[in-house]
C-alpha positions in Angstrom: -11.4 10.1 0.9 -9.1 9.7 -2.0 -10.1 7.1 -3.4 -11.3 8.2 -6.7 -13.2 5.2 -8.1 -15.4 5.4 -5.3 -16.6 8.6 -6.1 -17.2 8.4 -9.3 -20.7 7.4 -11.0 -22.4 7.8 -14.1 -21.1 8.3 -17.5 -17.9 9.1 -19.2 -19.2 12.4 -19.5 -20.3 12.8 -16.3 -17.6 11.5 -14.6 -15.2 13.8 -16.7 -17.7 16.9 -15.6 -16.8 15.3 -11.7 -13.0 15.6 -12.2 -13.2 18.9 -13.7 -14.6 20.6 -11.1 -12.3 18.8 -8.4 -9.6 21.0 -6.9 -5.9 20.1 -8.5 -4.4 19.1 -5.1 -7.2 16.1 -4.4 -6.8 14.8 -8.0 -2.9 14.6 -7.7 -3.5 12.5 -4.2 -6.2 10.7 -5.8 -4.1 9.6 -8.3 -1.0 8.5 -6.4 -3.2 6.7 -4.0 -4.3 4.7 -6.7 -0.9 3.8 -8.2 0.5 3.2 -4.6 -2.4 0.6 -3.9 -2.7 -1.0 -7.3 1.1 -1.6 -6.6 1.2 -3.1 -3.3 -2.5 -4.9 -4.0 -0.7 -6.6 -6.5 2.1 -7.4 -4.5 1.1 -8.0 -1.2 0.5 -12.1 -0.8 2.8 -14.5 -1.1 1.3 -16.9 -4.0 1.4 -20.7 -4.1 4.9 -21.9 -4.1 6.9 -18.8 -3.4 8.5 -19.5 0.1 6.5 -17.6 2.8 9.0 -15.4 4.5 7.0 -14.1 7.2 4.4 -17.0 7.9 1.6 -14.6 7.5 1.2 -15.3 4.0 1.7 -11.8 3.1 4.5 -10.2 1.5 3.4 -6.4 2.7 1.7 -6.8 6.2 -1.6 -6.1 6.1 -3.9 -6.7 8.9 -7.3 -7.9 6.9 -8.7 -10.9 4.1 -7.1 -8.9 1.8 -5.5 -5.5 0.9 -7.8 -2.3 1.3 -7.4 1.4 0.1 -4.5 2.9 1.7 -4.7 6.9 1.8 -0.9 7.3 1.3 -1.4 10.8 0.8 -3.2 11.5 4.4 -2.9 9.1 7.7 -1.6 6.3 7.0 -2.9 3.6 10.2 -1.2 0.7 11.3 -2.1 -2.0 13.6 -0.2 -4.8 15.5 -2.7 -8.1 15.7 -0.5 -10.1 17.6 1.6 -11.7 14.8 2.9 -8.5 13.4 2.5 -4.6 12.6 1.0 -4.4 9.0 -1.2 -1.8 7.4 -4.6 -1.8 8.8 -7.0 0.5 6.7 -10.4 -1.6 8.6 -9.7 -2.4 12.2 -13.2 -4.6 12.5 -11.1 -6.7 15.2 -10.4 -4.0 17.9 -6.7 -4.5 17.4 -4.5 -1.6 19.0 -4.0 0.9 16.4 -2.2 4.5 15.1 -1.2 5.9 12.4 2.2 6.6 11.0 4.6 9.6 12.4 5.4 12.1 9.5 9.1 10.4 9.7 7.8 6.6 9.9 5.6 7.7 7.1 8.7 9.0 4.8 10.6 5.8 5.4 7.8 4.0 4.4 7.0 5.8 0.7 10.9 6.4 0.4 11.2 1.7 0.7 8.2 1.7 -1.7 9.2 4.4 -4.2 12.5 1.8 -4.5 10.3 -0.9 -5.0 8.3 0.3 -7.6 11.5 1.5 -9.4 12.9 -1.6 -9.2 9.4 -3.1 -10.6 10.4 -1.3 -13.7 13.7 -1.5 -14.4 14.6 -4.0 -17.7 16.1 -7.0 -17.9 15.6 -10.7 -16.9 12.2 -10.8 -15.2 13.3 -13.3 -12.5 15.6 -10.8 -11.4 13.6 -7.9 -11.5 10.7 -10.1 -9.0 13.3 -10.9 -6.7 14.9 -7.4 -6.3 11.5 -5.8 -6.1 10.6 -8.7 -3.5 13.9 -7.5 -1.6 13.0 -4.0 -1.4 9.1 -5.0 -0.1 10.7 -7.4 2.4 12.7 -4.6 3.5 9.2 -2.6 4.1 8.1 -5.4 5.9 11.4 -5.7 8.3 10.6 -1.8 8.9 7.4 -2.2 9.9 7.9 -4.6 12.7 10.2 -2.4 14.6 7.6 0.0 14.8 5.2 0.1 18.1 2.1 0.6 18.5 
């Protein structure tokens, strides 16, 4: 599990000590997983007044009531809930599921990387948001091409 925040308890000094004992590769993966999850979580759902292009309430397709931590540094689970194919970190409903292949994962990460870059560009906020959301629509569209 690379959700670093769930692993760290205690005071600042105790947490710092635990981090110093962890392997570099684990920390790199945990930091990147956290960054990607934070980015997607904050944009995963449509908000009131937005056009729900996917008729699911979800801009980034995920199965569940809320975005759950995905370990992009490891296996990336997807599932088919019957309405769409999406990320599925917790299969409480016994939906068909599988992990992305390495090629599929590379494409998913490419799209997310491009969305993250677009979200950080300067300019008019409305343009930044529109470009970022268009790229996330591409992620949704790509996931719908996959089979479970």
